N, C-alpha and C positions, 0 to 999 in steps of 0.2 A: 504493499500499501504505499502510496507516496502523496505528499502534499505539495503542491505548487502555488506560490504567491509572490507578490512583488517584493515584501520585505519582512524581516522578522520585526516582531514587536509585541508589546504587552497585550494587545486584544487577540493577535493570533496566538500567542502563548496560552491564552486562557481558552480559546477555542479548541487548540490541540488538545490540551488537558482535558476537557470537556468530552472531546471525542474519544480520547483514550479511555476515559472512565466509562462511557457508553460501550466500548468494545469489552472492557473487562467485565462488565455486567452481563454481556453475552457469552462470556467464557474465553475471550481473547486475552493474551497476554504478550506485551511487546517483548520480543526478543525470545520468546517460547514458541508461541502459536502464530505470530506474525512479525514482519520487519516493516517498520515505519521509516521510509526515506523521506527526507525534507529537502526541498530545493526552493531557493530565493533568487529574485531576480535583482537583488542588490539596488532596489528602487529604480532600476531601469527596465522599463516596459518591453524594450526590444529583446532583452534577454529571456523573458518568459516562453517565447517561441522556440528558443535554443534548449531551454529546460524541458519544455513539453517533448520535443524531439528526443532528447536523452531518456526521458522516462518511458517512452514507447520503445526505444531501441532496448532498454533494460528489461522490456517484457513484464512490467509490474502487473499485478491483478487488478488493481484499481487506483485510480488517480482521484483525490480530492483537491479540487481548483477552487481557490479562494480569490475573489474578485471576478467581475464579469470579464474582463480582458483575459484573464488565466483561462477562464472557461472557454472563450472563443478561440483562443490560441491552441488549447488542448484539443479541442474538437478538430481543428484544421488537421492534426497529426494523427488521429485515430477514429476510427468507427467501430472499433471491436473491444476496446478496453473501456469498462464503465467508468464514468465521470460523476462523482459526488459533487454537486454544486453548492458552493456557499454565495448566494446572491440575495440581494434585499428585493429584487423585483425581475425575476426570470422571465416572466411574461412581457413585461413592459419593454425589457431590453432586447426582446426578440429571441431569447435563449431556448424557450420552449413556446409551444402553441398556447397551452393551457395547463392550469394545475391538474385538471382531470385527465388530460390526454397531452403529456408533455413530449411524446414522439421521441424518436431516436432509439438507442438500444437500452435494453432493460426498464421500460417505463414504469412497471409495476413496482420494481424494486425503488425506483426514485419516489414513486408516490408514498410507499411504506416508510422510507427514510424521512419523508417530508412531514408525514403525519406524525411519526414518533417524535420528531424534533420540535413540532409546534405544540404549544401549551394547550390550545383548543382541539387539538387532534384534526385539525384543517380536513 
């Protein structure tokens, strides 16, 4: 599993820790049942495309893309690796058609992740 984003920072650290906690609750343990790779664009958006390509070449099982730009660039490099999106408005930015029918690969899994992560169970 890999994280791709523009830069490391406190909000991202909190997000990664929350994500890891959720994985632990599902029985996954970093370093035991999964390896978590982190890639940062060093605040340079143009680096994100290179990082996405690198993750695809590494044949990771899942990519977690943080920011709409990271999601778009990751999607340009793969149609087979599932992408977990962290976006404030995936419909408004055109990343997905709708929350009910996001399209792309593994839509049912995306909806399930969205519902679990949403306090009202969207």
